[in-house]
DSSP file (Angstrom, degrees, kcal/mol; ACC not computed):
  #  RESIDUE AA STRUCTURE BP1 BP2  ACC     N-H-->O    O-->H-N    N-H-->O    O-->H-N    TCO  KAPPA ALPHA  PHI   PSI    X-CA   Y-CA   Z-CA
    1    1 A M              0   0    0      0, 0.0     2,-0.1     0, 0.0     0, 0.0   0.000 360.0 360.0 360.0 134.9  -39.7   54.8   37.6
    2    2 A Q        -     0   0    0      1,-0.0     2,-0.3     0, 0.0     0, 0.0  -0.472 360.0-175.8 -78.3 159.2  -38.8   57.7   39.8
    3    3 A S        -     0   0    0     -2,-0.1     2,-0.3     2,-0.0    -1,-0.0  -0.930  13.4-160.8-147.5 170.1  -40.5   61.0   39.4
    4    4 A T        -     0   0    0     -2,-0.3     2,-0.4     2,-0.0     0, 0.0  -0.912  29.3-100.7-145.5 169.7  -40.6   64.5   40.7
    5    5 A T        -     0   0    0     -2,-0.3     2,-0.4     2,-0.0    -2,-0.0  -0.864  31.4-169.4-106.0 137.2  -43.0   67.5   40.8
    6    6 A V        -     0   0    0     -2,-0.4     2,-0.4     2,-0.0    -2,-0.0  -0.976  19.8-129.9-121.3 129.9  -42.6   70.3   38.3
    7    7 A R        +     0   0    0     -2,-0.4     2,-0.3     0, 0.0    -2,-0.0  -0.691  30.5 174.7 -84.5 133.4  -44.5   73.5   38.5
    8    8 A I        -     0   0    0     -2,-0.4     2,-0.1     2,-0.0    -2,-0.0  -0.892  35.3-102.2-128.5 156.0  -46.3   74.6   35.3
    9    9 A N     >  -     0   0    0     -2,-0.3     4,-2.2     1,-0.1     3,-0.2  -0.442  34.0-107.9 -82.6 164.2  -48.6   77.6   34.9
   10   10 A L  H  > S+     0   0    0      1,-0.2     4,-2.8     2,-0.2     5,-0.2   0.916 116.6  55.5 -56.9 -45.2  -52.4   77.0   34.8
   11   11 A A  H  > S+     0   0    0      1,-0.2     4,-2.3     2,-0.2    -1,-0.2   0.930 109.0  47.2 -54.1 -45.5  -52.7   77.8   31.0
   12   12 A T  H  > S+     0   0    0      1,-0.2     4,-2.4    -3,-0.2    -1,-0.2   0.909 110.3  53.4 -67.6 -35.7  -50.1   75.1   30.2
   13   13 A H  H  X S+     0   0    0     -4,-2.2     4,-2.7     2,-0.2    -1,-0.2   0.897 107.8  50.8 -52.3 -44.5  -52.0   72.6   32.5
   14   14 A K  H  X S+     0   0    0     -4,-2.8     4,-2.2     1,-0.2    -1,-0.2   0.888 110.1  48.9 -69.2 -37.4  -55.2   73.3   30.7
   15   15 A V  H  X S+     0   0    0     -4,-2.3     4,-2.5    -5,-0.2    -1,-0.2   0.901 112.9  48.0 -65.0 -41.1  -53.6   72.7   27.3
   16   16 A L  H  X S+     0   0    0     -4,-2.4     4,-2.4     2,-0.2    -2,-0.2   0.911 110.3  52.0 -69.3 -41.2  -52.1   69.4   28.6
   17   17 A T  H  X S+     0   0    0     -4,-2.7     4,-2.2     2,-0.2    -2,-0.2   0.926 112.4  45.8 -53.6 -48.8  -55.4   68.4   30.1
   18   18 A R  H  X S+     0   0    0     -4,-2.2     4,-2.2     1,-0.2    -2,-0.2   0.926 112.7  48.9 -70.9 -42.6  -57.2   69.0   26.8
   19   19 A L  H  X S+     0   0    0     -4,-2.5     4,-3.1     1,-0.2     6,-0.3   0.881 109.2  53.1 -65.8 -36.1  -54.5   67.2   24.8
   20   20 A A  H  X S+     0   0    0     -4,-2.4     4,-2.0     2,-0.2     5,-0.4   0.906 111.5  47.0 -60.7 -42.7  -54.6   64.2   27.2
   21   21 A E  H  < S+     0   0    0     -4,-2.2    -2,-0.2     2,-0.2    -1,-0.2   0.881 116.2  44.5 -65.9 -40.0  -58.4   64.0   26.7
   22   22 A E  H  < S+     0   0    0     -4,-2.2    -2,-0.2     1,-0.2    -1,-0.2   0.899 124.8  30.9 -72.8 -40.3  -58.1   64.3   22.9
   23   23 A T  H  < S-     0   0    0     -4,-3.1    -2,-0.2    -5,-0.2    -3,-0.2   0.649  97.2-129.2 -96.0 -13.3  -55.3   61.9   22.4
   24   24 A H     <  +     0   0    0     -4,-2.0     2,-0.3     1,-0.3    -3,-0.2   0.747  66.6 127.9  69.0  26.2  -55.9   59.5   25.3
   25   25 A F        -     0   0    0     -5,-0.4    -1,-0.3    -6,-0.3    -2,-0.2  -0.781  64.1-107.7-103.6 151.3  -52.3   59.8   26.4
   26   26 A S     >  -     0   0    0     -2,-0.3     4,-2.7     1,-0.1     5,-0.2  -0.395  25.8-114.1 -75.9 162.5  -51.5   60.7   30.0
   27   27 A I  H  > S+     0   0    0      1,-0.2     4,-2.7     2,-0.2     5,-0.2   0.908 118.6  54.6 -59.0 -42.7  -50.2   64.1   30.9
   28   28 A Q  H  > S+     0   0    0      2,-0.2     4,-2.7     1,-0.2    -1,-0.2   0.893 108.0  49.1 -57.3 -42.5  -46.9   62.5   31.9
   29   29 A T  H  > S+     0   0    0      2,-0.2     4,-3.1     1,-0.2    -1,-0.2   0.922 109.4  51.6 -62.8 -42.8  -46.6   60.8   28.5
   30   30 A L  H  X S+     0   0    0     -4,-2.7     4,-2.1     1,-0.2    -2,-0.2   0.901 111.6  46.5 -62.0 -42.8  -47.3   64.0   26.7
   31   31 A L  H  X S+     0   0    0     -4,-2.7     4,-2.7     2,-0.2     5,-0.3   0.913 112.0  50.9 -66.4 -39.5  -44.6   65.8   28.6
   32   32 A N  H  X S+     0   0    0     -4,-2.7     4,-2.0    -5,-0.2    -2,-0.2   0.942 112.5  45.9 -58.4 -43.7  -42.2   63.1   28.1
   33   33 A N  H  X S+     0   0    0     -4,-3.1     4,-2.5     2,-0.2    -1,-0.2   0.884 113.5  51.1 -65.0 -37.1  -42.9   63.1   24.4
   34   34 A A  H  X S+     0   0    0     -4,-2.1     4,-2.5     1,-0.2    -2,-0.2   0.929 109.6  48.1 -61.5 -49.3  -42.6   66.9   24.4
   35   35 A V  H  X S+     0   0    0     -4,-2.7     4,-2.5     1,-0.2    -1,-0.2   0.881 112.9  48.9 -64.7 -39.7  -39.3   67.1   26.1
   36   36 A E  H  X S+     0   0    0     -4,-2.0     4,-2.1    -5,-0.3    -1,-0.2   0.897 109.6  52.1 -68.6 -37.8  -37.9   64.4   23.8
   37   37 A A  H  X S+     0   0    0     -4,-2.5     4,-2.4     1,-0.2    -2,-0.2   0.935 113.2  44.3 -56.5 -50.3  -39.1   66.2   20.8
   38   38 A Y  H  X S+     0   0    0     -4,-2.5     4,-2.6     2,-0.2    -2,-0.2   0.873 109.2  56.1 -65.1 -37.8  -37.5   69.4   22.0
   39   39 A R  H  X S+     0   0    0     -4,-2.5     4,-2.3     1,-0.2    -1,-0.2   0.907 110.9  45.6 -64.3 -40.9  -34.2   67.6   22.9
   40   40 A R  H  X S+     0   0    0     -4,-2.1     4,-2.6     2,-0.2     5,-0.2   0.908 111.6  52.2 -64.2 -42.7  -34.0   66.3   19.3
   41   41 A E  H  X S+     0   0    0     -4,-2.4     4,-2.3     2,-0.2    -2,-0.2   0.918 111.3  46.6 -62.8 -40.3  -34.8   69.8   17.9
   42   42 A V  H  X S+     0   0    0     -4,-2.6     4,-3.0     2,-0.2     5,-0.3   0.950 110.9  52.2 -63.3 -48.7  -32.1   71.3   20.0
   43   43 A F  H  X S+     0   0    0     -4,-2.3     4,-1.9     1,-0.2    -2,-0.2   0.923 112.5  45.4 -55.5 -47.7  -29.6   68.5   18.9
   44   44 A L  H  X S+     0   0    0     -4,-2.6     4,-2.6     2,-0.2    -1,-0.2   0.871 111.0  53.4 -67.1 -40.9  -30.4   69.2   15.2
   45   45 A D  H  X S+     0   0    0     -4,-2.3     4,-2.4    -5,-0.2    -2,-0.2   0.928 111.2  45.9 -53.1 -49.9  -30.2   72.9   15.7
   46   46 A R  H  X S+     0   0    0     -4,-3.0     4,-2.1     2,-0.2    -2,-0.2   0.849 112.6  50.5 -65.0 -36.3  -26.7   72.5   17.3
   47   47 A T  H  X S+     0   0    0     -4,-1.9     4,-2.0    -5,-0.3    -2,-0.2   0.914 110.7  48.1 -70.3 -44.3  -25.7   70.1   14.5
   48   48 A N  H  X S+     0   0    0     -4,-2.6     4,-2.2     1,-0.2    -2,-0.2   0.896 112.1  50.5 -63.8 -43.2  -26.8   72.6   11.8
   49   49 A Q  H  X S+     0   0    0     -4,-2.4     4,-3.2     2,-0.2    -2,-0.2   0.913 109.1  51.7 -60.8 -44.4  -25.0   75.4   13.6
   50   50 A A  H  X S+     0   0    0     -4,-2.1     4,-2.4     1,-0.2    -2,-0.2   0.924 112.6  44.9 -62.4 -45.2  -21.7   73.2   13.7
   51   51 A Y  H  X S+     0   0    0     -4,-2.0     4,-2.4     2,-0.2    -1,-0.2   0.883 111.7  52.0 -68.5 -36.5  -21.9   72.5   10.0
   52   52 A A  H  X S+     0   0    0     -4,-2.2     4,-1.1     2,-0.2    -2,-0.2   0.974 113.3  46.8 -60.5 -53.3  -22.7   76.3    9.3
   53   53 A D  H >< S+     0   0    0     -4,-3.2     3,-0.5     1,-0.2     4,-0.3   0.890 110.7  52.2 -51.7 -46.1  -19.6   77.1   11.4
   54   54 A L  H >< S+     0   0    0     -4,-2.4     3,-1.3     1,-0.2     7,-0.3   0.841 103.3  56.7 -57.6 -43.7  -17.6   74.5    9.6
   55   55 A K  H 3< S+     0   0    0     -4,-2.4    -1,-0.2     1,-0.3    -2,-0.2   0.708  95.4  67.7 -67.4 -21.8  -18.5   75.9    6.2
   56   56 A K  T << S+     0   0    0     -4,-1.1    -1,-0.3    -3,-0.5    -2,-0.2   0.670  92.1  64.9 -73.1 -16.9  -17.1   79.2    7.2
   57   57 A D  S <> S-     0   0    0     -3,-1.3     4,-2.1    -4,-0.3     5,-0.2  -0.911  72.0-164.2-103.2 106.8  -13.6   77.7    7.2
   58   58 A P  H  > S+     0   0    0      0, 0.0     4,-2.9     0, 0.0     5,-0.2   0.921  86.7  49.4 -57.4 -45.1  -12.8   76.8    3.7
   59   59 A K  H  > S+     0   0    0      1,-0.2     4,-2.2     2,-0.2     5,-0.2   0.956 114.4  45.5 -62.1 -48.9   -9.9   74.5    4.6
   60   60 A A  H  > S+     0   0    0      2,-0.2     4,-1.9     1,-0.2    -1,-0.2   0.862 113.1  49.1 -57.7 -39.4  -11.9   72.7    7.2
   61   61 A W  H  X S+     0   0    0     -4,-2.1     4,-2.8    -7,-0.3     5,-0.3   0.926 110.3  52.0 -70.5 -44.6  -14.9   72.3    4.9
   62   62 A A  H  X S+     0   0    0     -4,-2.9     4,-2.1    -5,-0.2    -2,-0.2   0.866 109.2  50.3 -58.6 -36.1  -12.7   71.0    2.1
   63   63 A E  H  X S+     0   0    0     -4,-2.2     4,-1.8    -5,-0.2    -1,-0.2   0.887 110.0  50.3 -69.9 -39.5  -11.2   68.4    4.6
   64   64 A C  H  X S+     0   0    0     -4,-1.9     4,-2.6    -5,-0.2     3,-0.3   0.966 111.2  48.5 -67.0 -49.4  -14.8   67.4    5.6
   65   65 A Q  H  X S+     0   0    0     -4,-2.8     4,-2.5     1,-0.2    -2,-0.2   0.894 110.4  51.5 -55.8 -41.5  -15.8   67.0    1.9
   66   66 A E  H  X S+     0   0    0     -4,-2.1     4,-1.6    -5,-0.3    -1,-0.2   0.879 110.6  48.5 -70.1 -29.6  -12.8   64.9    1.1
   67   67 A E  H  X S+     0   0    0     -4,-1.8     4,-2.0    -3,-0.3    -2,-0.2   0.926 110.1  51.8 -66.9 -49.0  -13.6   62.7    4.1
   68   68 A R  H  X S+     0   0    0     -4,-2.6     4,-3.0     1,-0.2    -2,-0.2   0.895 105.8  54.4 -53.8 -46.1  -17.0   62.3    2.9
   69   69 A A  H  X S+     0   0    0     -4,-2.5     4,-0.8     1,-0.2    -1,-0.2   0.886 108.6  50.7 -59.1 -39.7  -15.9   61.3   -0.6
   70   70 A V  H >< S+     0   0    0     -4,-1.6     3,-0.6     1,-0.2     4,-0.3   0.912 110.0  47.1 -66.9 -38.9  -13.8   58.6    0.9
   71   71 A W  H >< S+     0   0    0     -4,-2.0     3,-1.8     1,-0.2     4,-0.5   0.847 104.8  62.6 -65.6 -37.5  -16.6   57.2    3.0
   72   72 A N  H >X S+     0   0    0     -4,-3.0     4,-0.9     1,-0.3     3,-0.5   0.747  94.4  60.2 -67.0 -17.9  -19.0   57.3    0.0
   73   73 A T  T << S+     0   0    0     -4,-0.8    -1,-0.3    -3,-0.6    -2,-0.2   0.655  92.8  70.1 -81.0 -10.2  -16.8   54.8   -1.9
   74   74 A T  T <4 S+     0   0    0     -3,-1.8    -1,-0.2    -4,-0.3    -2,-0.2   0.799 104.7  38.4 -75.7 -27.0  -17.5   52.2    1.0
   75   75 A T  T <4 S-     0   0    0     -3,-0.5    -1,-0.2    -4,-0.5    -2,-0.2   0.687  83.8-154.3-101.0 -21.0  -21.1   51.8    0.1
   76   76 A K     <  +     0   0    0     -4,-0.9    -3,-0.1     1,-0.1    -4,-0.1   0.550  63.0 112.2  65.9   4.2  -21.0   51.8   -3.7
   77   77 A D  S    S-     0   0    0     -5,-0.2    -1,-0.1     1,-0.0    -4,-0.1   0.532  77.6-129.8 -96.3   0.8  -24.5   53.0   -3.9
   78   78 A G              0   0    0     -6,-0.4    -5,-0.1     1,-0.1    -6,-0.1   0.571 360.0 360.0  78.2   9.3  -23.9   56.5   -5.3
   79   79 A L              0   0    0     -7,-0.1    -1,-0.1     0, 0.0    -7,-0.0   0.484 360.0 360.0 -88.5 360.0  -25.9   58.4   -2.7
């Protein structure tokens, strides 16, 4: 695996060191997990914003609801 060096402040390094000791994960693993969790959070925030924007357009929202209704018939589970 390729790697690179990233500068962090001393306080963050201390937190990472303490977490690594407590969890028995390496600092690299902790950083990888933190970045992935943040990537997912940003993705969900953007998705939520896109739906909020869609709801502001009554015609587009109605079309979305109609399409969902069509797709809901494919599973027959009523969810």
